[in-house]
C-alpha positions as CSV (number, residue, x, y, z in Angstrom):
1,M,33.5,5.5,-13.9
2,I,30.5,7.6,-15.0
3,E,33.0,10.1,-16.4
4,W,34.2,7.4,-18.8
5,F,30.7,6.9,-20.1
6,A,30.4,10.6,-20.6
7,V,33.1,10.5,-23.2
8,Q,31.9,7.2,-24.8
9,P,28.5,8.2,-26.2
10,W,27.9,5.0,-28.2
11,V,28.7,2.7,-25.3
12,T,26.4,4.9,-23.2
13,G,23.7,4.5,-25.8
14,V,24.0,0.7,-25.8
15,V,23.8,0.6,-21.9
16,T,20.8,2.9,-22.1
17,F,19.1,0.5,-24.5
18,F,20.0,-2.4,-22.3
19,L,18.4,-0.7,-19.3
20,M,15.2,-0.1,-21.4
21,W,15.2,-3.7,-22.5
22,T,15.7,-4.9,-18.9
23,D,12.7,-2.7,-17.9
24,W,10.6,-4.3,-20.7
25,L,11.6,-7.9,-19.8
26,L,10.8,-7.3,-16.1
27,T,7.5,-5.8,-17.1
28,I,6.7,-9.0,-19.1
29,S,7.9,-11.1,-16.1
30,Q,5.7,-9.2,-13.8
31,E,2.7,-9.6,-16.1
32,R,3.4,-13.3,-16.3
33,E,3.4,-13.6,-12.5
34,R,0.2,-11.5,-12.3
35,Q,-1.6,-13.7,-14.8
36,L,-0.4,-17.0,-13.2
37,H,-0.6,-16.3,-9.5
38,Y,-1.9,-12.9,-8.6
39,S,-4.9,-12.3,-10.9
40,E,-7.3,-13.8,-8.5
41,H,-6.4,-11.1,-6.0
42,Y,-5.8,-8.0,-8.2
43,E,-7.7,-6.5,-11.0
44,S,-7.4,-3.1,-12.6
45,Y,-10.1,-1.5,-14.7
46,P,-11.0,-0.4,-17.3
47,I,-8.2,-2.5,-18.7
48,N,-6.8,-5.3,-16.5
49,T,-3.0,-5.0,-16.9
50,I,0.0,-3.8,-15.0
51,E,1.2,-1.7,-17.9
52,G,0.2,1.9,-17.7
53,S,1.0,3.0,-21.2
54,P,-1.8,2.3,-23.6
55,L,0.8,1.9,-26.4
56,Y,2.3,-1.1,-24.7
57,Q,-0.7,-2.7,-22.9
58,K,-1.6,-5.3,-25.6
59,A,2.0,-6.4,-26.0
60,V,2.4,-6.7,-22.2
61,L,-0.9,-8.7,-21.9
62,A,0.3,-11.0,-24.7
63,R,3.7,-11.2,-22.9
64,R,5.6,-10.4,-26.1
65,I,9.4,-10.5,-25.5
66,V,10.0,-8.6,-28.7
67,D,7.6,-5.9,-29.7
68,R,8.4,-3.3,-32.4
69,R,6.4,-0.6,-30.5
70,H,9.0,-1.0,-27.7
71,I,12.2,-1.8,-29.6
72,V,11.9,1.2,-32.0
73,P,11.4,3.9,-29.4
74,A,14.0,2.3,-27.2
75,A,16.5,2.4,-30.0
76,I,15.6,6.0,-30.9
77,L,15.9,7.2,-27.3
78,S,19.2,5.4,-26.9
79,V,20.6,7.2,-30.0
80,I,19.2,10.5,-28.7
81,V,21.1,9.9,-25.4
82,A,24.3,9.1,-27.3
83,L,24.0,12.1,-29.6
84,S,23.2,14.4,-26.6
85,L,26.5,13.4,-25.1
86,V,28.2,14.7,-28.2
87,W,26.2,18.0,-28.4
88,I,25.8,19.1,-24.8
89,P,28.6,20.8,-22.8
90,E,31.0,18.5,-21.1
91,G,29.9,19.6,-17.7
92,F,26.3,18.4,-18.2
93,R,27.1,14.9,-19.6
94,V,27.4,13.2,-16.2
95,L,24.2,14.9,-15.1
96,L,22.4,13.6,-18.1
97,I,23.6,10.0,-17.7
98,G,22.9,10.0,-14.0
99,Y,19.4,11.2,-14.5
100,V,18.5,8.9,-17.4
101,W,20.1,5.8,-15.9
102,G,18.9,6.7,-12.4
103,L,15.3,6.7,-13.6
104,Y,15.7,3.3,-15.1
105,F,17.4,2.0,-12.0
106,I,14.4,3.2,-10.0
107,V,12.0,1.5,-12.4
108,I,14.0,-1.7,-12.5
109,T,14.3,-2.0,-8.7
110,T,10.5,-1.3,-8.5
111,H,9.9,-4.2,-10.8
112,F,12.1,-6.4,-8.6
113,G,10.1,-5.3,-5.5
114,N,6.8,-6.0,-7.3
115,L,8.0,-9.4,-8.4
116,L,9.1,-10.3,-4.8
117,G,5.7,-9.1,-3.6
118,Y,3.9,-11.3,-6.1
119,R,6.0,-14.3,-5.1
120,A,5.2,-13.6,-1.4
121,A,1.5,-13.2,-2.3
122,R,1.3,-16.8,-3.5
123,R,1.0,-17.7,0.2
124,G,-1.3,-15.9,2.6
125,L,-3.0,-13.3,0.4
126,H,-6.8,-13.4,0.6
127,G,-9.5,-11.2,-0.9
128,K,-9.5,-9.1,-4.1
129,L,-8.3,-5.6,-4.8
130,Y,-10.0,-3.6,-7.5
131,L,-8.0,-0.6,-8.6
132,H,-8.9,2.0,-11.2
133,Q,-6.0,2.7,-13.6
134,R,-6.1,6.4,-12.8
135,T,-5.5,5.6,-9.1
136,G,-2.6,3.3,-10.2
137,Y,-1.1,6.2,-12.2
138,V,-1.2,8.4,-9.2
139,I,0.4,5.8,-7.0
140,Q,3.1,5.1,-9.6
141,M,3.7,8.8,-10.1
142,G,4.4,9.2,-6.3
143,R,6.8,6.2,-6.5
144,Y,8.8,7.7,-9.4
145,V,8.6,11.5,-9.0
146,A,10.0,11.7,-5.5
147,P,13.1,9.7,-6.3
148,A,13.5,11.5,-9.6
149,I,13.5,14.9,-7.8
150,F,16.0,13.4,-5.3
151,L,18.2,12.4,-8.3
152,I,18.0,15.9,-9.8
153,V,19.0,17.5,-6.5
154,L,21.8,15.0,-6.0
155,A,23.1,15.5,-9.5
156,I,23.1,19.3,-9.2
157,Q,24.8,19.1,-5.8
158,R,27.4,16.8,-7.3
159,Q,27.9,19.0,-10.3
160,H,28.2,22.1,-8.1
161,S,30.8,20.4,-5.8
162,T,33.0,19.2,-8.7
163,T,33.0,22.5,-10.5
164,R,33.8,24.7,-7.5
165,K,37.4,25.7,-7.3
166,P,39.2,25.1,-3.9
167,S,39.9,28.3,-2.0
């Protein structure tokens, strides 16, 4: 199935945009949950937000569903992914799609995990956690870098096994 997307660059671009939009909507949902139910137990400093990127922090705090600072880069990156599928050699197209989509699947499932944790924390969570944003960045980096490396190795292994000629 992924091979079909490799030869349908504009469809792949639309799906990529959809994944970015899903990430954004889940970020907003997570911020809503934090503000309504979790803020008494968790606070980050110097800025109290779940969003790590300074570019998006105000929009996430305001829980803006549509924000041009997110929509425009998401659209541009989706077009870049689509155009890349036209320009790069055919053998690398599946690798590119798997890597880009894999990263978003990791982020999206992390959001779901966080949302489930926030829901569970409504009952039985006591005390308060203060977390510096730099510490949060390091924690998030570990959560994303390790699976990203795994995806790269898996994609290379898959690419190698599909290009090898049987003996």
